[in-house]
C-alpha positions in Angstrom: -186.6 -176.3 58.4 -186.5 -175.7 54.6 -183.2 -176.7 53.0 -181.8 -176.0 49.6 -179.2 -178.5 48.2 -176.5 -177.1 46.0 -174.8 -180.1 44.4 -176.8 -183.4 44.2 -174.1 -186.0 43.9 -173.5 -188.8 46.3 -173.1 -186.4 49.2 -176.1 -184.3 48.3 -178.2 -187.4 48.1 -177.0 -188.7 51.5 -177.6 -185.3 53.0 -181.2 -185.4 51.6 -181.9 -188.7 53.2 -180.8 -187.6 56.7 -182.5 -184.2 56.4 -185.8 -185.9 55.6 -185.4 -188.4 58.4 -184.9 -185.5 60.8 -188.1 -183.9 59.6 -186.8 -181.2 57.3 -188.0 -180.2 53.9 -185.9 -180.0 50.7 -187.2 -177.0 48.8 -184.6 -176.7 46.0 -181.9 -178.9 44.4 -179.4 -177.1 42.3 -177.0 -179.2 40.2 -175.6 -179.3 36.6 -178.4 -181.7 35.7 -181.3 -179.9 37.5 -183.6 -177.2 36.4 -183.7 -175.4 39.8 -181.8 -172.1 40.1 -180.8 -169.6 42.7 -183.6 -167.2 41.5 -186.4 -169.7 42.0 -189.0 -169.1 44.7 -188.1 -172.5 46.2 -184.5 -171.5 46.7 -185.4 -168.1 48.1 -187.7 -169.7 50.6 -184.9 -171.8 52.1 -183.8 -171.3 55.7 -180.4 -172.6 54.8 -178.5 -174.0 51.8 -176.1 -176.9 52.0 -173.3 -176.8 49.4 -171.1 -179.7 48.2 -169.9 -179.0 44.7 -166.5 -178.4 43.0 -163.7 -176.0 44.1 -164.1 -173.8 40.9 -167.8 -173.4 41.4 -168.0 -172.9 45.2 -167.2 -169.2 45.7 -169.7 -168.1 43.0 -172.4 -170.4 44.7 -171.7 -168.6 48.0 -172.2 -165.2 46.5 -175.5 -166.2 44.9 -176.7 -167.5 48.3 -175.7 -164.2 49.9 -177.6 -162.3 47.2 -180.7 -164.2 48.2 -179.9 -163.8 51.9 -179.8 -167.5 52.4 -177.3 -168.9 55.0 -174.8 -171.3 53.6 -173.3 -174.5 54.9 -170.4 -175.7 52.7 -168.1 -178.7 52.8 -166.4 -178.0 49.4 -162.6 -177.7 49.7 -160.0 -176.3 47.4 -161.2 -172.7 47.3 -159.7 -171.2 50.5 -157.7 -168.5 48.8 -161.1 -166.6 48.9 -161.8 -167.4 52.5 -161.0 -163.9 53.8 -163.5 -162.3 51.4 -166.3 -164.6 52.7 -165.3 -163.8 56.3 -165.5 -160.1 55.4 -169.0 -160.5 53.8 -170.2 -162.2 57.0 -168.9 -159.4 59.1 -169.8 -156.4 56.9 -172.9 -157.6 55.1 -174.4 -159.7 58.0 -174.3 -162.9 56.0 -174.1 -166.4 57.5 -171.6 -169.0 56.4 -170.7 -172.3 58.1 -167.6 -173.9 56.7 -165.9 -177.1 57.6 -163.2 -179.0 55.8 -164.9 -182.1 57.3 -168.3 -182.3 58.9 -167.8 -185.7 60.6 -168.2 -185.4 64.3 -165.4 -188.1 64.7 -163.0 -186.2 62.5 -163.6 -183.0 64.5 -162.8 -184.9 67.7 -159.7 -186.1 65.8 -158.8 -182.5 65.0 -158.8 -181.7 68.7 -156.8 -184.9 69.6 -154.3 -183.9 67.0 -153.7 -180.5 68.6 -153.4 -181.9 72.1 -150.9 -184.5 71.0 -148.9 -181.9 69.1 -148.6 -179.8 72.2 -147.3 -182.8 74.1 -144.8 -183.7 71.3 -143.6 -180.1 70.8 -140.6 -180.5 73.1 -139.8 -184.1 72.0 -137.2 -183.2 69.4 -136.2 -186.7 68.7 -139.6 -187.3 67.0 -140.5 -186.1 63.5 -144.2 -185.9 62.4 -145.6 -186.8 59.1 -149.1 -187.5 57.6 -150.8 -189.8 55.2 -154.3 -189.4 53.8 -156.3 -191.7 51.5 -159.4 -190.8 49.5 -161.5 -192.1 46.7 -160.3 -191.4 43.1 -163.1 -188.8 42.6 -161.5 -186.5 45.2 -160.4 -183.4 43.3 -158.0 -181.7 45.6 -154.8 -183.1 47.2 -154.0 -182.9 50.0 -157.6 -183.0 51.2 -159.1 -180.1 53.2 -159.1 -182.4 56.2 -155.4 -183.1 55.8 -154.7 -179.3 55.6 -156.7 -178.7 58.7 -154.7 -181.4 60.5 -151.4 -179.9 59.2 -152.4 -176.4 60.4 -153.1 -177.9 63.9 -149.6 -179.3 63.9 -148.0 -176.1 62.7 -149.8 -174.1 65.4 -148.5 -176.3 68.2 -145.1 -177.6 67.1 -142.5 -174.8 67.1 -140.1 -176.2 64.5 -142.8 -176.9 61.9 -143.5 -173.9 59.6 -145.3 -175.4 56.6 -146.5 -178.6 55.0 -145.4 -180.1 51.7 -147.3 -182.6 49.5 -145.4 -185.8 48.6 -142.1 -184.4 49.8 -139.3 -185.8 51.8 -139.3 -185.4 55.5 -137.5 -182.2 56.7 -137.0 -180.5 60.0 -139.3 -177.5 59.3 -141.9 -179.1 56.9 -144.6 -181.6 57.5 -144.6 -184.2 54.7 -148.1 -185.2 53.5 -148.6 -188.3 51.4 -151.9 -188.2 49.5 -153.2 -191.4 48.0 -156.3 -191.8 45.7 -157.7 -195.2 45.4 -161.1 -197.0 45.0 -164.1 -195.7 46.9 -162.4 -194.8 50.2 -164.5 -192.2 52.1 -161.4 -190.9 53.9 -158.5 -192.1 56.0 -156.1 -189.8 57.9 -153.0 -190.9 59.8 -150.6 -188.8 61.9 -147.3 -190.4 62.7 -144.5 -189.3 65.1 -141.4 -191.4 64.5 -138.1 -191.6 66.3 -135.1 -193.9 66.0 -136.6 -196.2 68.6 -140.4 -196.1 68.2 -143.4 -194.4 66.6 -146.7 -193.0 67.9 -149.7 -193.0 65.5 -153.2 -191.6 65.6 -155.6 -192.6 62.9 -159.1 -191.8 61.8 -160.9 -193.9 59.1 -164.4 -193.1 57.9 -166.7 -196.1 57.2 -169.2 -194.2 54.9 -170.4 -190.8 53.8 -173.2 -190.9 56.4 -171.1 -189.3 59.2 -170.2 -186.4 56.9 -173.8 -185.9 55.9 -175.2 -186.0 59.4 -172.7 -183.4 60.5 -173.7 -181.2 57.5 -177.3 -181.4 58.5 -176.5 -180.6 62.2 -174.5 -177.6 60.9 -177.5 -176.5 58.9 -179.7 -176.6 61.9 -177.1 -174.6 63.8 -176.6 -172.0 61.0 -180.4 -171.5 60.7 -180.4 -170.2 64.3 -177.1 -168.3 64.4 -175.3 -165.8 62.3 -171.8 -164.8 61.0 -168.9 -167.0 60.1 -169.3 -170.3 61.8 -167.3 -173.5 62.2 -167.6 -176.9 63.8 -165.8 -175.4 66.9 -168.9 -173.2 67.3 -171.3 -176.2 66.9 -169.4 -178.6 69.2 -168.2 -175.9 71.6 -164.6 -177.1 71.9 
């Protein structure tokens, strides 16, 4: 499979290693410091593009991929105000876009565990739920896309939770998310249910970027063979 990399930072370089190990070919690398572009023959020959850049650049990158009819796999977060437009382009213009707030297979299992536990805790009114996430200092958005996905899973399944609030006090209707930025932490997410007598905690801690990069390459393999708006639920068949 021919892969174009959009963004060649630490994640892009880790994705490249895994893609090559799995027998794929990197035909284009587009980054602020590279000379490759969306109009090059190399990019146009790609079976799929994997995009990890910045929130302010992501949407325009997707449109340029669509113009070249190259399927996109993206792990950039912080741009979701334009998500409905991307979904419409997939539907109406027959484009392919695979999005995940986190490509780690373990995190996506954690997403499902979070929903299941939320359904159990929905009627346990003596417990209040909160969340903490820790990322490296280069992480641009807070809370992380992963934390937002976890919060949405809680809101979908706990009747008295209507929204999430960043760095806010606990309340009956809001989920308090504490976002911490320190060191080179790949990502830690903790969901806590607390009552006056005990607490229940589920926790996921990433050891390196390798898990995210592997998931992104698996998503690219999937997107090259499927079409439309795709997510990790499609890949993992939850």
